[in-house]
Each structure stands twice: as C-alpha cells, then as structure tokens.
N, C-alpha and C positions, 0 to 999 in steps of 0.2 A: 384437595389441597396437599395430600401426602406425596404427589408426584411433582409438586412445584418447589423448585429450589430458591427462586428469588421472585418476589411479587412487588412491583412498583405500582403504587395506586395514587393517581392524581397529584403528583409531587410538584411543588413549586419552590424556588429558591431565589431570594433577593438579597443583594448586598447594598450597604449604604456607603457611598463614596463622599468623604468630606471635601467641601469646596476650598477650605483653608489649607495651604500648603505649609507644613512645619518643616522649614529648613534649617532651623537652629533652636537651641534651648530657649532662647528669649522669645521666639514666635510661639513655641509650644506653651510657655507660661502665659503669654498674653491671650492666646486662644482659649486657654483653660478658664480664665476668669471672665471671658465674654459671656454675657447673658444668654446670647442665642447663637448657636452654631448651626450652619446650614449644611445639608447633605443633599446628594443626588442619589436617587434610587435606581439601581441597576437590576432589573428583572432578568435573571440569568436563565432560569427554567420555568417553564409554564405548563402546568397540568400534564406531566408526563406519566403515562400508564403503559406497562407491558409486563409480561410473565415470562419466566425462563424455567423450563422443565429440567428435572434432575437428568443428568447425563447428556445435556445439550450443550453444543459448542455454539455459543451465541456471540454475534458481532455487534459492536456499537461503532458507527462511523459518523464523522462530521469534521468539518474544517476547525482549525484552531480559532477560538472565540465563539463556537457555536453553542457552548454549554456542556460539551462533552466531559471535559476535565471535572467540572463541578459534579456532574452526575456520578462520575467514577468515585469521587470522594464521598458522595452520599452513600453509595453502596458499600464503600469500605468503613463507614462509620466516622470519618474524619469530620464531616459536616452532618448537621441535622436539617431536615427539611422544614420550611416555614409553613408549609401546607402539605396535606397528604401523608402517606405513610409508606415505609419500606419494610418488607418482612423477608428475613433471610433464614432458610430452613437448612442449617448445617454450619460447619465451621468454614469460614471464608478467609483465605490469605490473599492480600492485595499486593501485586508486584508493580506498584505505581511509581515508586522512586527507588530503584535497585541501589543498594549499598547504604541505605538509611540505617544508622546504628554502627557502621564502621568507624573505627578510631584511627586517624592517620599516624599516631604515635606508636601504634601497636604493629607487629609484624603481620604478614599475610596469614601465617599459621594461627596466630592469636585471634585475628579477626574472624577466622573460619569457626573457632569454638565459640566466640563471643556472639556472632550472628546466629549460629545454630541454637544457642540457648534462647535467643529472642524468639526463635521460631518453635521453641517448646521441646527441643532435643536435649537429652542428658549427655554427660560426658562419654559414657560407654557407647551410646548411638553415634556420637560424632567420630569417635575413634574408629568405629567400623566403616564408616562412610568417607573418611578423610582422604584416602588415597584416590577414590573414585572422583571426589569433588575437585581435587587438584589436577588430575588427568584431564577431566572434561574442560577445565579452565585453561589447560596448557600453560601452567605456571609453576612447574616442578622446580625450576632453577631460582625462583623469586620468593618462595614462601618464608624465607628467614629475613627478608628485607622488610623495612617499614613501609606501610601502605602509602605514606606521603611521597614515596619514591616511585609509585606505580603510575602509569599513564591512566587516563580516564577509561580507555578501552579495557585495560587490564583489570581494573576495579570492577567494571560492569560484568566482565566474564566470570570473575570470581563470585560476585554477588548472585548472578543467575544460577551458577552452578550449585550454590548452597540452597537457594529458594526452591528450586524444583524437587528438592527432596522432601518437602512439606508433605504432611499426611492429610491435609485439609480436603473437605468434600467439594468445596467451590474455589476455584482459582481465578484471579482477576488479573489479566496481563495487559499492560498499558504500553503500546508502542515498543515492545521489546525488540522487534526486528529493526528498529531505527538505529540501534547501537551495535558496535562491534564490526569486524570486517566481514567480507562475503562468506568466508569459511566458517566463521562462528555462527553467522545467521543461518547457514545451512544445517548446523548442528541443532540450533533452536527449532528449526522446522522438524527435524527428526524427533525432537522431544515432545513437540506438539502432536505429531502422529502417534507417539506412544501414549501420551495423555488421552488422546481421543479414543484409542483402542481400549484403554482401561475404563472408559465410560464415566470419567469425572465431569462435573459441570465446570465449564469454562466460559468466562466472559472475556472476549478478546477485542481489544481496541487497536485499530491501525489504520494508517492512511494508505496502506498497500492493499488495493482492491483484489489483486490476484490472490493474496493470502487469505482475505476475507472469504472469497469464493472457494478457495481450496479447503478450508477447514470448517467454516461455519454453515450450519444448516439453515438458521434464520439470522436475521440482523435487523436493526433498527437504524434509521437515519435521523440525526438531530441537526437541526438548522435554525439559527437565530433563536435558540432556546426552546424550540417546539419539536415534537416528534412528527416528522412529516411522512415517514414510511416505516412499516413494519411487515416483514414477510421473508420470502426466499432471498438467500444471501446474494445470488447473482443479480436478481432484481434490485436489490438494495444498492449493490455496487454501481449499476447503471443509473439509479436515481441520484446517488451521490455525484456521479460525473455530470448528469444533466443539470443539477442545481448549481454546481460549483464551476463547471467548465462547459457552459452551453455552446460555445463557439466550436466545440470538438464533436458535436453531435449533428448528424445530418437529418433532415426532415424530408420525408417523401422522396428520398433518393436524389435530392438536389444538393449541389455543393453549397456550403455555407460561406459567408464573407471571410471568416478566418477559420479554416478547418483544423489548424494545429498540426498538419502534416507538412513535412519538409521534404521535397524531391529534388534530387540533383542528378544530372546525367554526366557521365565521364567516359572517356576512351583512355587508351594507354598513356597519353600525354597530360591528361587531366580533364577539367571541365570542358564539355563540347556539346554542340547541337547539330553538327554536320558529320556524316559517317560515310564510309565507302561500303558497297555491297560486301557482306560477309565479315565486316569488321565486328569486334566485340564491344558491346555497349554495357557499361555498369550503371545500374539504377540504384541510387543510394536513398533510402527511405528512413526518415526519423520522425519521432512523435514524443509527446510529453510522457514522462515516466508514469505519471498516475494512471494513464489509460490501461485498461485490462485487456490488452491486445494478445490474441492467441493465433490469429490468422491474417497474413498480409497477401493481398492479391494485386497483381499488375496485368493490365490488358492493353493491347495495341490496337489502334483504330487508324483507318486511312483519314485523310484530310476531309473526305466526304462523309465520314462517320460510320464506315463499314467496319464491323468487328472482325479482326483478322486473327488474333491469337490471345490466349490468356492463361495464366498459371497462378496457383497460390501455394502457400507453404504447407497447408494441410494435405493437398493432393500430392505434393512432392515429398511428404513425410519429413518436413523440416520443422524443428521446435523453435519457436519464437521466444527469445530471452532478451531482456534489456528493453531499450527504447530505440533501437535502430536495426536496420537489416540491409544487405546488399544483394542485388539480383543481377546476374550476368547473362547475356544471351548474344548469340551470333546473329547478326542482322541479315538474315537470308531473305531480304525484301527487294522488290523492284525499285526502280527510281522514282522518287516522289517524296511528299511531305506526310507526316504521321504525328500522332500524339499518343501519350500514355493516360490511362486512367488508373489511379491507385486507390485501394480501399483497405481499411482497417476493420477487422471483425473480432467478435468474441469467439465463444466456443463453436458456434455454428455460423454458417454463411448468413443466416437471417439476423444474427445479432450485429447489426451494422453499428460501428462506432464513428467512423469518419470516412468521407469520400471526396476525392478531388476528381471531378469529371474530366477536366483537361489539366493533368498535373505538370506535363512538360511536352514541348513540341521539338521534333527533330526531323532531319531530311537524310535521304540516302541517295547516293550517286553511283554511277559506274556499273550498270547491269544491262548494257546494250546488246548483249549476245542472246537474250531471251525477252519474253514480253509477259506482262502480268503482274500480280501483286507479289507473288513469291515464287521461288525456284523449286521445283519438285524433281527429284531424281527420276530419270526416265530412259528408256531404251528404244531403239528402232530396229526393225528386222524386215526382210523381204520373204 
C-alpha cells in the first residue's frame, strides 16, 4: 500500500431530489409543516473502485452528467461516500474551481497573498514567488486594480498561476484546459509536462482526449455513474468516443450512417465537382473537435473502384491540429469520373476513428492528347 496514492473502494453516492419546488418563502413554510415530504433518489455513482499509484498521471473521463464531477468532489473531500471508502496517501490539492477564495473588492495583488495563504504559504514565501506568479498570468499592468474589474479569463489565469505553486503530493486538475485562450492553454500544457517530470501524482479530468493521451498513463471512463473502463489512456480515449459518439466510429471498415466527417471539394472559384485535367482541387476535411485525430488520409479511386493514389498526413510529415484540414492536389488524371475515400486515424493507421468510403465524387475533362488513368512524363527516341 505504500506505493498507492489514492484508493477508491466500492464507492457509491446518492442524492435526494425533493419533488416540491420552493419558489417563495410561503411555499417553503407550507412544505416545512407538511407531514410527509417526497423525494426522488438519484444514484450518481455505483460501486466505483480503482487505485492510483504514487507518481502516476491518471485520467478520469466522462461526459457531463456521468458522475465524474461527484467523483472529483469525493476525492477532494467535499462530499463523503454513502457506501465504500476513499483513502488518500499524501496531501491533496484540488483545482476544481479555480479562484475560489478570491475577493472581488480586493486588488489582484491582495488576492495573490490571500489565495496563497489559503494554500498554506506564508508571507515570505509569497513575496519570493509573487513576480513569477504575475509574469505567468501576464497581468503585470492590472495587479493594483480590483478583481471585480478583471475578466473571467484574467481571474482564471491568476488563480492557476497561484495554484500550481502548491507543494502538495497529489494534484487534482478539473478541466483546466477548458479556460483561457490558446496561448494560456499552451502554458498550462508546459506546466503539466514539468509536473510529470517531477513525478508528482496527478489526477487529470478533461474532455480533450488528446491531452488525456498525451499526459496520462492510465485512465478510467465513467458512464451513467458506473466505471466502464480502466486501463491504458489511449484505449480509454477510444472507449469514451465509442460510448458517447458511436456514429463516429467505423466497424469492420464499413462506412457508418453518420460518420461525423465533412468533406467538400473546391477549385479556385469555390465549390466544384467538375475539373479540367491538371486543375488544382482542394479537399476540405472537417470533424468533431472531440475526436483524437492524428492522421488524415485521402485516396482517389476510379468509378470502377480501382485504387489510383493515396496520401496521408503522417507520410507527408504534416501535424494535424484542430478539427479541420485542407488537401490540395493537381488532377493529373485522365478523362472520367472518380471518387474520394477519406479516413481519420489515431497515432497509427490501425487506430481507425472514422471512414467515408465514398466521401465525394468528381469528374475530369480535357485529356484527349493521351490515354489511360493518369499522365506520366515520358520520352521517345530512335
């Protein structure tokens, strides 16, 4: 047990939801004196068990309403389980609601020292790290303004910059990458890399499956209050997608009814399906942000189904970021009709996420000076 940081053993949690709605003081008084008040039981978590080892970067994933937030509050000690037990071996700091403890009437500077005190730092320690906190939050010009004049993004940056200074053994991060702009999110990722190198125990909760795969060694998937998967983080990410977005997963290489992939063909004038030989065709591919896409492949087939040409982003050394990509090619094809096959993949070609067998059809005209499917550079000599 010395190597275990967190042990969750057969934990269940139920909430009582009153049927009576108290919309006024009068209704509250009336309901108070009723002999019998009725409730509806909501079983939020059901017999959850898992262990997190010391130094492990551990993921918890699940859609909103799955019971994930309740589990986090149980780990943080905000809730107590109705059944089962939770053992924490070390000091745990939860980053569930960044900025809790801030006072809107105090300045940014005053809130830094107030929040630091709540985390257990003394005045001398806060003086030593103050400049670094402000620099990381990029708020040098605003520290003498009252916090109520800060935007929500500014408050989160300041809160995160303070929180990451904690000396706790176990850190609990809840959707921290869902806040702030892209630049700040990249700084958060760098902090995670540093924490991981330090060997601290981290519980990481996110809807971003790429971040879960990047940082976590293991992960659990929570669905409808039950633990439905525990194991490798990449497999957990795929399990999450299969449960919550089944229409985006292909089965046996066949196209689903709703693949979630959007494909559009364009020429220099805009959307098009007919092209001249040698003309540039742009293939615009989009997908849902939640998908952990690392590789996009596009293949060209003749109308008869003959495979003519294919390329993918990994082979061409292109990094996939975001949820869309454009692919340009010169249509060095013979006259005829063709179709595209578009596939989305994870880290490997075998990790298939989505596939459109016939993503788009197009035609090519104007190649009467030669024959065949494509034109090859050639020479004649006597």
